[in-house]
Wavefront OBJ file of the C-alpha trace (Angstrom):
o trace
v -15.291 25.504 3.924
v -17.775 24.012 6.344
v -16.280 22.893 9.661
v -17.806 19.344 9.242
v -16.300 18.941 5.710
v -12.827 20.000 7.119
v -13.143 17.327 9.891
v -14.047 14.732 7.098
v -11.085 15.707 4.860
v -8.810 15.386 7.937
v -10.171 11.943 8.617
v -9.628 10.973 5.045
v -5.977 12.183 5.355
v -5.497 10.257 8.571
v -6.956 7.196 6.915
v -4.535 7.440 3.975
v -1.693 7.803 6.346
v -2.869 4.748 8.228
v -3.159 2.939 5.106
v 0.421 3.639 4.115
v 1.588 2.251 7.498
v -0.429 -0.879 6.945
v 1.016 -1.074 3.440
v 4.653 -0.998 4.597
v 3.952 -4.115 6.783
v 1.491 -5.800 4.478
v 3.910 -5.635 1.383
v 6.549 -7.481 3.379
v 4.088 -10.069 4.495
v 2.825 -10.582 0.928
v 6.075 -10.813 -0.815
v 7.759 -13.090 1.618
v 4.794 -15.514 1.624
v 4.521 -15.307 -2.197
v 8.200 -16.231 -2.751
v 8.950 -18.503 0.358
v 5.385 -19.907 1.324
v 6.116 -18.773 5.002
v 3.415 -16.821 6.863
v 5.528 -14.569 9.068
v 3.704 -14.025 12.297
v 6.886 -12.414 13.609
v 6.391 -9.476 11.206
v 4.763 -7.238 13.742
v 7.661 -7.954 16.247
v 10.152 -6.513 13.762
v 7.919 -3.558 13.552
v 8.214 -3.165 17.322
v 11.989 -3.610 17.140
v 12.223 -0.726 14.698
v 10.285 1.466 17.047
v 12.452 0.506 20.169
v 15.607 0.942 18.064
v 14.724 4.615 17.041
v 14.056 5.432 20.582
v 17.332 3.902 21.935
v 19.511 5.269 18.962
v 18.064 8.846 19.219
v 19.605 9.143 22.693
v 22.845 7.927 21.292
v 23.230 9.217 17.746
v 20.371 11.861 17.480
v 17.139 11.451 15.468
v 18.500 11.819 12.033
v 21.023 8.998 12.245
v 18.611 6.925 14.334
v 15.843 7.349 11.521
v 18.173 6.082 8.894
v 19.983 3.366 10.994
v 16.876 1.690 12.685
v 15.190 0.256 9.509
v 18.577 -0.848 8.079
v 19.423 -2.800 11.349
v 15.946 -4.375 11.452
v 16.355 -5.412 7.699
v 19.812 -6.931 8.557
v 18.259 -8.750 11.372
v 15.588 -10.147 9.226
v 18.192 -11.446 6.733
v 20.065 -13.214 9.616
v 16.870 -14.774 10.892
v 15.861 -15.821 7.323
v 19.359 -17.534 6.801
v 19.486 -19.219 10.236
v 15.864 -20.311 10.566
v 13.213 -19.453 8.006
v 14.943 -21.091 5.014
v 14.490 -24.343 6.810
v 10.734 -24.194 6.398
v 10.446 -23.515 2.527
v 10.049 -27.158 1.697
v 8.264 -28.246 4.808
v 4.590 -28.008 5.955
v 3.563 -24.349 6.029
v 2.100 -25.070 9.672
v 5.683 -25.503 10.903
v 6.785 -22.192 9.619
v 3.573 -20.567 11.138
v 4.393 -22.031 14.435
v 7.973 -20.962 14.409
v 7.269 -17.476 13.517
v 4.582 -17.300 16.115
v 7.104 -18.505 18.778
v 9.705 -16.165 17.431
v 7.254 -13.188 17.839
v 6.706 -14.227 21.465
v 10.464 -14.432 22.110
v 10.965 -11.047 20.710
v 8.175 -9.440 22.577
v 9.348 -10.900 25.940
v 12.947 -9.915 25.168
v 11.710 -6.347 24.562
v 10.065 -6.518 27.982
v 13.128 -7.758 29.742
v 15.372 -5.115 28.154
v 13.294 -2.023 28.069
v 10.707 -2.835 30.630
v 6.914 -3.661 30.249
v 5.865 0.017 30.651
v 5.367 2.159 27.452
v 8.396 4.398 26.500
v 7.622 8.030 25.590
v 8.872 9.313 22.369
v 8.062 12.823 21.156
v 7.875 14.230 17.670
v 11.166 15.573 16.765
v 11.408 19.356 17.323
v 12.151 20.283 13.771
v 8.789 18.576 12.771
v 6.489 20.623 15.112
v 3.931 22.762 13.544
v 1.010 22.730 11.091
v 0.707 22.718 7.238
v -2.141 25.168 6.555
v -4.014 25.152 3.269
v -6.997 27.462 3.575
v -9.066 26.206 6.474
v -7.444 22.849 6.356
v -4.476 22.152 8.595
v -2.284 19.106 9.219
v 0.646 18.274 11.442
v 4.050 18.828 9.665
v 5.405 15.474 11.158
v 2.362 13.594 9.607
v 2.895 15.209 6.295
v 6.557 14.132 6.394
v 5.733 10.637 7.352
v 3.408 10.310 4.373
v 6.099 11.543 2.107
v 8.618 8.844 3.575
v 5.937 6.002 3.279
v 5.206 6.965 -0.337
v 8.889 7.165 -1.224
v 9.481 3.787 0.375
v 6.552 2.133 -1.526
v 7.453 3.691 -4.790
v 11.066 2.525 -4.287
v 9.816 -0.926 -3.623
v 7.806 -0.912 -6.831
v 10.670 0.200 -8.820
v 12.941 -2.454 -7.335
v 10.406 -5.184 -7.970
v 9.307 -4.117 -11.417
v 12.107 -2.150 -13.042
v 15.217 -4.063 -12.189
v 16.814 -7.420 -12.904
v 16.322 -8.429 -9.238
v 12.617 -7.820 -9.636
v 12.401 -9.942 -12.709
v 14.087 -12.847 -10.774
v 11.574 -12.352 -7.891
v 8.569 -12.417 -10.254
v 9.922 -15.450 -12.014
v 10.528 -17.248 -8.680
v 6.929 -16.564 -7.642
v 5.488 -17.776 -10.894
v 7.701 -20.572 -11.816
v 10.576 -21.431 -9.397
v 11.460 -24.645 -11.246
v 12.249 -22.734 -14.261
v 14.452 -20.168 -12.427
v 16.438 -23.075 -11.027
v 16.792 -24.738 -14.414
v 18.284 -21.511 -15.672
v 21.038 -21.918 -13.068
v 19.801 -19.008 -10.851
v 19.689 -19.612 -7.179
v 16.645 -18.370 -5.316
v 18.371 -18.616 -1.910
v 20.153 -15.134 -1.886
v 16.931 -13.592 -3.469
v 14.805 -14.927 -0.701
v 17.223 -13.561 1.738
v 17.090 -10.151 0.270
v 13.342 -10.229 0.060
v 13.116 -10.993 3.776
v 15.426 -8.025 4.439
v 13.445 -5.749 2.238
v 9.970 -6.814 3.706
v 11.174 -6.867 7.309
v 12.978 -3.625 6.846
v 9.808 -2.018 5.610
v 8.125 -3.238 8.833
v 10.934 -1.648 10.812
v 10.487 1.740 8.944
v 6.745 1.662 9.814
v 7.783 1.204 13.488
v 10.221 4.081 13.218
v 7.496 6.354 11.758
v 4.700 5.428 14.234
v 6.852 5.490 17.344
v 6.043 9.156 18.170
v 2.319 8.791 17.432
v 1.347 5.496 18.941
v 3.931 5.156 21.645
v 6.347 2.403 22.095
v 5.376 -0.787 23.959
v 6.287 -4.449 23.680
v 2.953 -5.693 22.361
v 2.628 -3.098 19.720
v 3.595 -5.505 17.006
v 0.669 -7.815 17.711
v -1.737 -4.915 17.535
v -0.836 -3.921 13.946
v -0.076 -7.337 12.545
v -3.697 -8.303 12.441
v -4.759 -5.170 10.443
v -1.800 -5.886 8.053
v -3.052 -9.672 7.456
v -6.512 -8.085 6.762
v -4.964 -5.837 4.065
v -3.129 -8.801 2.511
v -6.289 -10.802 2.385
v -8.357 -8.087 0.905
v -5.623 -7.108 -1.626
v -4.866 -10.580 -2.768
v -1.643 -12.615 -2.282
v 0.923 -11.985 -4.940
v -0.396 -8.674 -6.021
v 1.429 -5.461 -5.462
v -1.271 -3.056 -6.510
v -3.897 -5.211 -4.875
v -2.240 -4.727 -1.431
v -1.726 -1.047 -2.151
v -5.424 -0.689 -3.104
v -6.593 -2.642 -0.016
v -4.265 -0.623 2.419
v -5.788 2.724 1.174
v -9.343 1.319 1.182
v -8.984 -0.005 4.768
v -7.237 3.080 6.061
v -9.859 5.493 4.565
v -12.729 3.388 5.738
v -11.324 2.998 9.269
v -10.702 6.832 9.245
v -14.255 7.664 8.210
v -15.787 5.137 10.508
v -13.822 6.440 13.529
v -15.363 10.021 12.691
v -18.950 8.906 12.111
v -19.275 5.934 14.404
v -16.016 5.331 16.667
v -17.295 1.943 18.296
v -17.329 0.412 14.779
v -13.772 1.510 13.695
v -12.216 -1.684 14.525
v -15.041 -3.945 13.209
v -15.035 -2.063 9.937
v -11.837 -3.808 8.815
v -13.287 -7.303 9.204
v -16.609 -6.561 7.743
v -14.822 -5.114 4.666
v -12.736 -8.298 4.551
v -15.841 -10.473 4.776
v -17.506 -8.529 2.099
v -14.551 -8.723 -0.306
v -13.971 -12.453 0.141
v -17.641 -13.145 -0.565
v -17.504 -11.221 -3.727
v -14.011 -12.075 -4.746
v -12.355 -15.070 -2.677
v -8.758 -14.237 -4.150
v -8.949 -10.611 -2.988
v -9.105 -7.430 -5.086
v -6.341 -8.361 -7.610
v -5.033 -11.750 -6.209
v -2.972 -13.925 -8.530
v -2.013 -17.539 -8.723
v 1.482 -18.412 -7.534
v 3.622 -21.304 -6.711
v 5.483 -21.758 -3.465
v 9.254 -22.084 -3.513
v 10.147 -25.751 -3.378
l 1 2 3 4 5 6 7 8 9 10 11 12 13 14 15 16 17 18 19 20 21 22 23 24 25 26 27 28 29 30 31 32 33 34 35 36 37 38 39 40 41 42 43 44 45 46 47 48 49 50 51 52 53 54 55 56 57 58 59 60 61 62 63 64 65 66 67 68 69 70 71 72 73 74 75 76 77 78 79 80 81 82 83 84 85 86 87 88 89 90 91 92 93 94 95 96 97 98 99 100 101 102 103 104 105 106 107 108 109 110 111 112 113 114 115 116 117 118 119 120 121 122 123 124 125 126 127 128 129 130 131 132 133 134 135 136 137 138 139 140 141 142 143 144 145 146 147 148 149 150 151 152 153 154 155 156 157 158 159 160 161 162 163 164 165 166 167 168 169 170 171 172 173 174 175 176 177 178 179 180 181 182 183 184 185 186 187 188 189 190 191 192 193 194 195 196 197 198 199 200 201 202 203 204 205 206 207 208 209 210 211 212 213 214 215 216 217 218 219 220 221 222 223 224 225 226 227 228 229 230 231 232 233 234 235 236 237 238 239 240 241 242 243 244 245 246 247 248 249 250 251 252 253 254 255 256 257 258 259 260 261 262 263 264 265 266 267 268 269 270 271 272 273 274 275 276 277 278 279 280 281 282 283 284 285 286 287 288 289 290 291 292 293
């Protein structure tokens, strides 16, 4: 296989991997907004908490237990925040929820600075995940392959939960017709709490997976949140597969752009978003939905 073609395939693989990380964060953003009407600007901060937790808990419990415990703890924290604060904004002006979650993200970021310091924390790939997967002339790090498997499993599990269970049917009904759900005597409050736990837990998982790759520092959540919003806008609010398609598209385009013309790597996200919105203002597979009221 020609060397240049190998490099292109590697960039496509890196782009797909990046797309799944965006997807883990963007899915949570999309379903929380679709059901609750709250734009969670603190979503990236929970991603950062996941990264810090895996670093801290690895020293205490070892990587295996830290890997399992960190996203669960982030999910529980998200549920607590929803019960204490976010539920107050479901019936209010969306701008209030926007301002609150922005303030919450700043509080979390500064708290991480005070607790762990402003300097980035070093966190290496676990020893068992060292090495390369070799297929002919193509090779790829074992850890990245494992990350891709975990990310795919998390997204697939989320799809099964939302499409093949009674809980998922309630979520869909709550998005499409919340008044009818309430008329049937079903409370959407615990559903919204569970959705926040799920969405924020996925963001925490993304932080756990990316910690050895990108490094761990307090502002890391702000850096990835913008890309996640781009994915949600391109995919279309309320559409699971729209967000999936957008994440893969954004990841691959960014991966290829970084290979052929690195200075345009960041700009490629926004150019793609502009193009999609011109051609299809609702995004690739955007749907109509009603806010929980």
